[in-house]
C-alpha positions as CSV (number, residue, x, y, z in Angstrom):
1,M,-3.7,5.1,24.7
2,D,-1.6,3.0,27.0
3,L,1.0,0.4,26.1
4,A,-1.5,-2.5,26.6
5,Q,-4.0,-0.9,24.2
6,L,-1.3,-0.4,21.6
7,E,-0.3,-4.0,21.9
8,G,-3.9,-4.9,21.4
9,C,-4.0,-2.8,18.2
10,I,-0.9,-4.6,16.9
11,G,-2.6,-7.9,17.5
12,E,-5.9,-6.8,16.0
13,Y,-4.7,-4.8,13.0
14,G,-1.2,-6.0,12.5
15,K,-1.9,-8.3,9.6
16,E,-3.9,-5.6,7.7
17,V,-1.2,-3.0,8.2
18,Y,1.5,-5.5,7.1
19,A,-0.6,-6.3,4.0
20,F,-0.9,-2.6,3.2
21,C,2.8,-2.1,3.7
22,S,3.5,-5.1,1.5
23,Q,1.4,-3.7,-1.3
24,L,3.0,-0.3,-1.1
25,T,6.6,-1.5,-1.1
26,K,6.3,-4.6,-3.3
27,N,9.3,-6.0,-1.4
28,R,9.1,-8.2,1.6
29,Q,12.1,-6.7,3.4
30,E,10.9,-3.1,2.8
31,A,7.4,-4.1,3.9
32,E,8.8,-5.5,7.2
33,D,10.8,-2.3,7.7
34,L,7.9,-0.1,7.0
35,Y,5.7,-2.2,9.3
36,Q,8.2,-1.9,12.1
37,E,8.6,1.8,11.6
38,T,4.9,2.3,11.6
39,F,4.5,0.7,15.0
40,L,7.5,2.5,16.4
41,K,6.0,5.8,15.3
42,A,2.7,4.7,16.8
43,F,4.5,3.9,20.1
44,E,6.0,7.4,20.0
45,K,2.6,8.9,19.5
46,R,0.6,6.6,21.7
47,E,-0.4,9.4,24.0
48,R,-2.1,11.2,21.1
49,M,-3.9,8.1,19.8
50,D,-7.5,7.5,20.9
51,I,-8.6,3.8,20.9
52,N,-12.2,5.0,20.1
53,Q,-11.1,7.0,17.0
54,N,-10.4,4.0,14.7
55,P,-6.8,3.1,15.3
56,K,-6.6,1.0,12.1
57,S,-6.9,4.0,9.9
58,Y,-4.5,5.9,12.1
59,L,-1.9,3.2,11.8
60,I,-2.4,2.9,8.0
61,S,-2.0,6.7,7.7
62,I,1.2,6.5,9.7
63,A,2.5,3.8,7.3
64,L,1.5,5.8,4.3
65,R,3.1,9.0,5.6
66,I,6.4,7.1,6.3
67,W,6.3,5.5,2.9
68,K,5.7,8.8,1.1
69,N,8.5,10.5,3.1
70,K,10.9,7.6,2.2
71,R,10.0,7.9,-1.5
72,R,10.5,11.6,-1.5
73,K,13.9,11.2,0.1
74,F,14.8,8.4,-2.3
75,A,13.7,10.5,-5.3
76,W,15.8,13.5,-4.0
77,R,18.9,11.3,-3.5
78,R,18.4,9.7,-6.9
79,R,18.3,13.1,-8.6
80,I,21.5,14.1,-6.9
81,E,23.1,10.8,-7.9
82,Q,22.0,11.2,-11.5
83,E,23.6,14.7,-11.5
84,R,26.9,13.2,-10.3
85,F,26.8,10.0,-12.3
86,S,25.1,9.1,-15.5
87,G,23.2,5.8,-15.3
88,E,20.4,4.4,-13.2
89,E,19.8,1.2,-11.3
90,T,16.5,-0.4,-10.8
91,G,15.5,-3.8,-9.4
92,E,12.4,-5.7,-8.9
93,V,11.8,-8.6,-6.6
94,S,9.0,-10.9,-7.5
95,R,7.7,-14.0,-5.8
96,F,5.8,-16.6,-7.5
97,G,4.3,-19.6,-5.8
98,A,4.2,-22.9,-7.7
99,G,1.8,-25.7,-7.2
100,A,-1.0,-27.5,-9.0
101,E,-2.2,-26.2,-12.4
102,E,-5.1,-24.4,-10.7
103,A,-2.8,-22.7,-8.2
104,F,-0.5,-21.7,-11.0
105,L,-3.3,-20.1,-13.0
106,L,-4.7,-18.3,-10.0
107,A,-1.2,-17.0,-9.1
108,Q,-0.8,-15.8,-12.7
109,Q,-4.1,-14.0,-12.5
110,R,-3.1,-12.3,-9.3
111,R,0.2,-11.3,-10.8
112,L,-1.6,-9.7,-13.8
113,I,-4.0,-7.9,-11.5
114,R,-1.2,-6.6,-9.4
115,Q,0.7,-5.4,-12.4
116,A,-2.4,-3.6,-13.7
117,V,-3.0,-2.0,-10.3
118,D,0.7,-1.0,-10.1
119,A,0.4,0.7,-13.5
120,L,-2.2,3.0,-12.2
121,E,-1.1,6.5,-11.2
122,E,-0.6,7.0,-7.5
123,R,-3.8,9.0,-6.8
124,L,-5.9,6.0,-8.1
125,R,-3.6,3.2,-6.9
126,L,-3.6,4.2,-3.2
127,P,-7.4,4.2,-2.8
128,V,-7.5,0.7,-4.4
129,Y,-4.9,-0.6,-2.0
130,L,-6.6,0.9,1.0
131,Y,-10.1,-0.3,-0.1
132,Y,-9.2,-3.8,-1.3
133,I,-6.1,-4.7,0.6
134,A,-6.4,-2.9,3.9
135,G,-10.2,-3.2,3.9
136,C,-10.8,0.4,4.9
137,P,-14.2,2.0,4.3
138,V,-14.4,5.0,2.0
139,E,-14.7,7.5,4.9
140,E,-11.4,6.1,6.4
141,I,-9.6,6.3,3.1
142,G,-10.7,9.9,2.8
143,K,-9.3,10.7,6.2
144,I,-6.0,8.9,5.5
145,L,-5.5,10.6,2.2
146,G,-7.0,13.9,3.3
147,I,-9.7,14.0,0.6
148,P,-13.5,14.0,0.7
149,P,-15.3,10.6,0.6
150,G,-16.9,11.5,-2.7
151,T,-13.4,11.9,-4.3
152,V,-12.4,8.5,-2.9
153,K,-15.5,7.0,-4.5
154,S,-14.8,8.6,-7.9
155,R,-11.2,7.5,-7.8
156,L,-12.2,4.0,-7.0
157,Y,-14.7,4.1,-9.9
158,K,-12.2,5.5,-12.3
159,A,-9.6,2.9,-11.2
160,R,-12.1,0.0,-11.7
161,I,-12.8,1.2,-15.2
162,L,-9.1,1.5,-16.1
163,L,-8.4,-1.9,-14.6
164,R,-11.3,-3.5,-16.4
165,K,-10.0,-2.1,-19.8
166,K,-6.4,-3.1,-19.0
167,L,-7.4,-6.6,-18.0
168,E,-9.7,-7.1,-21.0
169,V,-6.8,-6.1,-23.3
170,L,-4.6,-8.6,-21.5
171,K,-7.3,-11.3,-21.8
172,D,-7.7,-10.6,-25.5
173,D,-4.0,-10.8,-26.1
174,R,-3.9,-14.4,-24.8
């Protein structure tokens, strides 16, 4: 793949890759960093990329690999830090758009759905992100995660059941 084709991939798949990065990190700054690192890595490996072999799934798999490596490094550093110091810091950044009552309710629903998805274990959460956020078909998700398409389907099915139960409980609590 030459530089012009890579630029075309950025233009064509950039928004979807960024949306996926945003869902993984749940932080705008980290999503932007992951997005940039993804395309830098794609630039480094552009000779190995084939424009006919679905570059979107390749880019998403690069982002996923980078994110997993960062999480692994972070977990390792955190363990070392906990051995040295007692105590732990965590922080969450949340954005909430205000507007008319309808927009407020819609945003609240989205927040509840995101929280329910975020509560899923990683092996169920990643296929949900890839399928619904990145818009990847089941076969692509299987290639990205290195699992058979049937496993992807069963994980999506299980995730939907768990989400339905979780959201029904939240709805009943209101």
